[in-house]
Structure formats: structure tokens, C-alpha cells
N, CA, C and O of each residue as an XYZ file, in Angstrom:
452
protein
N     -11.585     50.474     13.038
C      -9.770     51.724     12.920
C      -9.596     51.557     11.431
O      -9.551     50.591     10.670
N      -9.508     52.975     11.295
C      -8.430     53.406     10.208
C      -6.792     53.241     10.012
O      -6.033     53.693     10.870
N      -6.463     52.796      9.232
C      -4.672     52.206      9.056
C      -4.528     53.730      8.711
O      -5.264     54.485      8.077
N      -3.228     53.941      9.398
C      -2.213     55.171      9.614
C      -0.965     54.634      9.134
O      -0.309     53.828      9.795
N      -0.642     55.034      8.070
C       0.369     54.740      7.295
C       1.730     55.197      8.288
O       2.634     54.434      8.628
N       1.606     56.644      8.644
C       2.935     56.971      9.407
C       3.032     56.305     10.725
O       4.098     56.169     11.325
N       1.454     55.741     11.315
C       1.477     55.164     12.558
C       2.852     53.481     12.349
O       3.894     53.058     12.848
N       1.884     53.146     11.323
C       2.860     51.723     10.725
C       4.236     51.839     10.357
O       4.996     50.897     10.583
N       4.701     53.043      9.735
C       6.110     53.279      9.358
C       6.825     53.101     10.588
O       7.824     52.399     10.748
N       6.069     53.980     11.667
C       7.019     54.454     12.936
C       7.078     53.248     13.623
O       8.246     53.077     13.974
N       6.230     52.160     14.046
C       6.280     50.843     14.297
C       7.363     49.834     13.455
O       8.475     49.628     13.941
N       7.093     49.419     12.581
C       8.274     49.351     11.986
C       9.676     49.509     11.816
O      10.466     48.565     11.839
N       9.992     50.717     11.643
C      11.223     51.614     11.595
C      11.748     51.018     13.940
O      12.912     50.867     14.314
N      10.754     50.886     14.698
C      11.169     51.030     15.936
C      11.516     49.206     15.800
O      12.341     48.899     16.660
N      11.245     48.451     15.264
C      11.419     46.876     15.246
C      12.334     46.396     14.874
O      13.026     45.563     15.458
N      12.525     46.993     13.509
C      13.816     46.522     12.520
C      15.109     47.313     13.440
O      16.063     46.716     13.939
N      14.870     48.717     13.507
C      15.837     49.160     14.667
C      16.545     48.391     15.511
O      17.760     48.490     15.682
N      15.701     47.491     16.140
C      15.528     46.741     17.714
C      16.583     45.299     17.795
O      17.232     44.702     18.654
N      16.287     45.184     16.315
C      17.313     43.883     15.834
C      18.519     43.597     15.767
O      19.077     43.782     14.685
N      19.057     43.221     16.557
C      20.276     42.915     17.102
C      21.320     42.495     16.165
O      21.197     41.499     15.452
N      22.411     43.304     16.168
C      23.917     42.687     15.155
C      23.416     41.423     15.121
O      22.418     41.138     15.782
N      24.250     40.240     14.107
C      24.567     39.253     13.671
C      22.582     38.600     14.044
O      22.434     37.639     13.289
N      21.805     38.731     14.521
C      20.256     38.446     13.588
C      18.969     38.809     12.905
O      18.661     39.986     13.091
N      18.333     38.282     12.341
C      17.349     38.712     11.308
C      16.040     38.106     11.700
O      15.746     36.980     12.101
N      15.463     38.993     11.507
C      14.219     38.602     11.143
C      12.960     38.283      9.805
O      13.386     38.851      8.799
N      12.146     37.863      9.621
C      11.514     37.607      8.849
C      10.391     38.716      8.283
O       9.623     39.067      9.180
N      10.236     39.093      7.500
C       8.806     40.389      6.735
C       7.845     40.056      8.419
O       7.791     40.875      9.336
N       7.348     39.005      8.427
C       6.277     38.596      8.556
C       6.376     39.087     10.498
O       5.586     39.920     10.942
N       7.228     38.547     11.226
C       7.706     38.356     12.277
C       7.890     40.299     12.810
O       7.434     40.824     13.825
N       8.703     40.947     11.692
C       8.326     42.302     11.924
C       6.939     43.041     12.213
O       6.583     43.897     13.024
N       6.357     42.375     11.256
C       5.081     42.976     10.857
C       4.598     42.744     12.316
O       4.619     43.639     13.162
N       4.126     41.374     12.570
C       3.693     40.774     14.034
C       4.466     41.700     15.458
O       3.772     42.007     16.427
N       5.823     42.024     15.388
C       6.497     42.278     16.503
C       5.683     44.195     16.907
O       5.293     44.804     17.904
N       5.785     44.404     15.681
C       4.795     45.982     15.535
C       3.754     46.324     15.836
O       3.383     47.482     16.025
N       2.851     44.874     15.958
C       1.637     44.900     15.498
C       0.788     45.043     14.959
O      -0.318     45.317     15.423
N       1.181     44.839     13.410
C       0.565     44.753     12.623
C       0.434     43.326     11.888
O       0.532     43.386     10.663
N       0.236     42.105     12.426
C       0.054     40.390     12.036
C      -0.362     41.098     10.584
O      -0.835     42.234     10.547
N      -0.053     40.028      9.005
C      -0.753     39.789      8.203
C      -0.276     41.413      7.327
O      -0.964     42.000      6.492
N       0.642     41.693      7.680
C       0.981     43.296      6.474
C       2.520     42.901      6.777
O       3.294     43.566      7.465
N       2.827     41.578      6.069
C       4.479     41.897      6.177
C       4.640     42.347      4.746
O       5.529     43.196      4.667
N       3.905     41.975      3.234
C       4.107     42.800      2.337
C       4.396     44.336      2.277
O       4.962     44.875      1.326
N       3.880     45.075      3.558
C       4.338     45.952      3.498
C       5.589     46.605      4.355
O       5.796     47.816      4.271
N       6.300     45.878      5.068
C       7.484     46.319      5.540
C       8.616     46.780      5.264
O       9.425     47.458      5.896
N       8.583     46.107      3.699
C       9.944     46.497      2.751
C       9.655     48.098      2.400
O      10.523     48.962      2.517
N       8.759     48.267      2.105
C       8.102     49.856      1.597
C       8.011     51.038      2.606
O       8.143     52.258      2.509
N       7.722     50.143      3.643
C       7.992     51.112      5.347
C       8.974     51.274      5.332
O       9.199     52.394      4.872
N      10.432     50.402      5.779
C      11.857     50.462      5.511
C      12.042     51.368      4.834
O      12.264     52.383      5.493
N      12.074     51.590      3.158
C      12.267     51.997      2.049
C      11.755     54.159      2.682
O      12.301     55.212      2.351
N      10.607     53.910      3.579
C      10.304     55.151      4.029
C      11.316     55.919      5.151
O      10.934     56.891      5.803
N      12.308     55.486      5.239
C      12.624     56.192      6.919
C      13.819     57.111      6.305
O      14.557     56.808      5.367
N      13.825     58.509      7.197
C      14.265     59.284      6.462
C      15.630     58.850      7.627
O      16.636     59.531      7.428
N      15.728     57.999      8.575
C      17.343     57.220      9.524
C      17.347     55.837      8.669
O      16.423     55.166      8.210
N      18.911     55.664      8.635
C      19.142     54.616      8.330
C      18.528     53.335      8.929
O      18.364     53.316     10.149
N      18.291     52.620      8.440
C      17.812     51.303      9.083
C      19.238     49.815      9.457
O      20.423     49.934      9.145
N      18.776     48.886      9.984
C      19.158     47.929      9.718
C      18.638     46.943      8.843
O      18.517     45.809      9.308
N      18.194     47.221      7.269
C      17.414     46.458      6.271
C      17.842     45.304      6.569
O      17.083     44.354      6.760
N      19.854     45.193      6.691
C      19.322     43.840      5.440
C      19.703     42.726      6.923
O      20.618     41.910      6.811
N      19.073     42.806      7.954
C      18.748     41.759      8.747
C      17.269     41.244      8.920
O      16.958     40.420      9.780
N      16.119     41.973      7.752
C      15.190     41.702      7.631
C      14.899     40.422      6.118
O      14.818     40.879      4.978
N      14.805     39.246      6.312
C      14.790     38.208      5.453
C      13.778     37.607      5.274
O      13.022     37.720      6.239
N      13.283     36.836      4.254
C      12.122     36.109      4.029
C      11.866     35.084      5.359
O      12.724     34.784      6.189
N      10.565     34.664      5.338
C      10.038     34.082      6.376
C      10.895     32.380      6.400
O      10.853     31.695      7.422
N      11.541     31.956      5.274
C      12.433     30.933      4.976
C      14.004     31.161      5.610
O      14.870     30.286      5.588
N      14.195     32.639      6.225
C      15.516     32.966      5.871
C      16.178     32.746      5.107
O      17.375     32.776      5.389
N      15.898     32.515      4.166
C      16.391     33.376      2.135
C      16.770     35.127      1.850
O      15.936     36.030      1.787
N      17.590     35.201      1.773
C      17.266     36.802      1.456
C      16.813     37.294      0.212
O      17.186     36.672     -0.783
N      16.005     38.393      0.042
C      14.954     38.675     -0.642
C      15.239     38.882     -2.433
O      14.526     39.013     -3.428
N      16.883     38.813     -2.101
C      17.149     39.470     -3.859
C      17.536     38.303     -4.664
O      17.612     37.221     -4.082
N      17.754     38.361     -5.741
C      17.987     37.397     -6.932
C      19.205     37.342     -6.243
O      19.792     38.316     -5.771
N      19.648     35.904     -6.190
C      20.500     35.434     -6.068
C      22.237     35.625     -6.693
O      22.203     34.917     -7.700
N      23.449     36.114     -6.614
C      23.863     36.916     -7.354
C      24.214     38.491     -7.876
O      24.936     39.148     -8.626
N      23.186     38.562     -6.933
C      22.380     39.992     -8.163
C      23.625     41.250     -6.863
O      23.858     40.943     -5.694
N      24.144     42.477     -7.521
C      24.545     43.616     -6.242
C      23.723     43.313     -4.994
O      24.292     42.509     -4.255
N      22.733     43.668     -4.632
C      22.320     43.558     -3.982
C      22.052     42.370     -2.710
O      21.827     42.582     -1.519
N      22.156     41.197     -3.368
C      22.142     40.506     -2.673
C      23.682     39.888     -1.596
O      23.788     39.311     -0.514
N      24.585     40.375     -2.566
C      26.153     40.368     -2.475
C      25.976     41.192     -0.979
O      26.298     40.687      0.097
N      25.331     42.721     -1.157
C      25.815     43.125      0.074
C      25.206     42.590      1.052
O      25.795     42.012      1.966
N      23.912     42.727      0.969
C      23.270     41.744      2.067
C      24.093     40.903      3.027
O      24.510     41.042      4.177
N      24.165     39.807      1.914
C      24.994     39.038      2.594
C      25.892     38.667      3.578
O      26.049     37.844      4.480
N      26.942     40.552      2.494
C      28.506     40.434      3.538
C      27.848     41.011      4.709
O      28.056     40.543      5.828
N      26.984     42.105      4.492
C      26.959     42.938      5.784
C      26.202     42.207      6.901
O      26.184     42.666      8.043
N      25.338     40.628      6.439
C      25.721     39.970      7.476
C      25.950     39.061      8.129
O      25.328     38.466      9.008
N      27.545     38.873      7.360
C      28.069     37.945      7.005
C      29.668     38.656      8.308
O      30.608     38.084      8.861
N      29.313     39.704      8.280
C      30.632     40.874      8.692
C      29.525     40.911     10.337
O      30.305     41.424     11.139
N      28.723     40.739     10.804
C      28.122     40.625     11.847
C      28.005     38.781     12.532
O      27.915     38.330     13.674
N      28.054     38.260     11.407
C      28.699     36.782     12.368
C      27.939     35.607     11.829
O      28.245     34.425     11.984
N      26.859     36.110     11.144
C      25.146     35.410     10.340
C      26.199     34.131      9.364
O      27.263     34.328      8.777
N      25.948     33.727      9.407
C      26.339     32.493      8.708
C      25.499     32.092      7.646
O      24.579     32.890      7.463
N      25.510     31.106      6.873
C      25.001     30.960      5.658
C      24.805     29.301      5.358
O      25.905     28.756      5.451
N      23.859     28.460      5.066
C      23.331     26.950      4.825
C      22.575     27.141      4.180
O      21.777     28.073      4.274
N      22.625     25.965      2.991
C      21.459     26.340      2.243
C      21.121     27.248      1.334
O      20.313     27.109      0.416
N      21.865     28.341      1.653
C      21.450     29.727      1.539
C      20.278     30.852      1.945
O      19.645     31.828      1.543
N      20.515     29.859      3.156
C      19.683     30.610      4.647
C      20.508     31.230      5.753
O      21.417     30.667      6.365
N      20.226     32.024      5.865
C      20.823     32.706      7.529
C      20.986     32.242      8.664
O      19.964     32.081      9.330
N      21.717     32.037      9.000
C      21.663     31.249     10.636
C      22.534     32.429     11.296
O      23.662     32.856     11.054
N      21.491     32.799     12.278
C      21.878     33.909     12.936
C      22.553     33.774     14.100
O      22.556     32.573     14.371
N      23.223     34.502     15.068
C      24.130     34.276     15.898
C      23.771     34.291     17.312
O      23.505     35.372     17.836
N      23.726     33.014     18.108
C      23.473     32.948     19.283
C      23.779     33.534     20.722
O      24.871     33.134     21.128
N      23.245     34.212     21.439
C      24.673     34.245     22.624
C      23.527     34.526     23.658
O      22.415     34.901     23.287
N      23.934     34.274     25.306
C      23.106     34.329     26.080
C      22.276     35.526     26.620
O      21.445     35.410     27.521
N      22.678     37.061     25.781
C      22.043     38.732     25.989
C      20.918     38.496     25.246
O      20.078     39.388     25.372
N      20.511     37.292     24.264
C      19.358     36.835     23.246
C      18.611     37.224     24.133
O      18.576     36.611     25.200
N      17.423     38.915     23.799
C      15.895     38.465     24.319
C      15.408     37.322     24.212
O      15.799     36.465     23.420
N      14.101     37.163     25.366
C      13.081     36.128     25.242
C      12.569     36.034     23.927
O      12.320     37.124     23.412
N      12.321     34.927     23.173
C      11.497     34.847     21.795
C      10.301     35.355     22.090
O       9.677     35.633     21.067
N       9.685     35.606     23.160
C       8.105     35.782     22.942
C       8.063     37.296     22.811
O       7.413     37.835     21.915
N       8.904     38.110     23.892
C       9.381     39.040     23.767
C       9.439     39.837     22.492
O       8.800     40.834     22.157
N      10.455     39.078     21.807
C      11.117     39.758     20.747
C      10.005     39.488     19.249
O      10.127     40.151     18.219
N       9.220     38.662     19.395
C       7.984     38.384     18.750
C       6.760     39.347     18.834
O       6.187     40.040     17.994
N       6.608     39.164     19.943
C       5.147     40.282     20.864
C       5.087     41.210     21.164
O       4.175     42.024     21.019
N       6.407     41.326     21.833
C       6.584     42.730     22.582
C       7.409     42.472     24.195
O       7.897     41.410     24.579
N       7.387     43.331     24.687
C       7.415     43.430     26.192
C       5.968     42.907     26.775
O       5.217     42.571     25.860
N       5.465     42.777     27.959
C       4.385     42.248     28.883
C       3.415     43.387     28.679
O       2.332     43.388     29.265
């Protein structure tokens, strides 16, 4: 099966766009939910190719830390955007907001049945 960048990008954009305010997903989780496990390193590049604005700041490292250097302008911007949505930080790691409206974890990671 040949890899289609357009198909990959579209799948990534769909997943990133569906991350609810106050929630975060790791790069690997985004790739897996889009149907491309083991493509975590390509997620950021796919997001950068979107012509539509994406909630890029909701995508974090697998350990829930931000991918930018602590104290950098990009780090401050991402952290600020997440905090405005209610995300808290403990030891530099994002702690997402949870509610009764949250999707089932399996659906979030693997898509609907």
C-alpha cells in the first residue's frame, strides 16, 4: 500500500480538529486515532500543512509535556492557550479537564466502532 501524504494529512487534521477544548492528545495518539500508528513524528509536519487553523496547542508529547523549550515564546503561547481552556500543569505536564461529556477513551483513540 503506497503512502498518500494528502490522505495522511487529511486524517491528522480531522483528529486534531476533534480534540475537545480543555483536552490534549499526544502525537502518537493522534497518529493512531487517524489510522497511522507509528507515524507520530509526522503529525507536526502534517498540522503545519493545513490551510485551515487547527487547535495545534492541544497536541503534546506522550508524557504530556509541551514540545517547546521551557520559557520560549512558543512554550508560553501553547501553555497560555491550554490554561485558558482550563488545562492545569503539574510538574510541567498538562493535566486535561474532564467532564461527563467526554468521549469513551477507546472511541477517542481508535475511532467509532
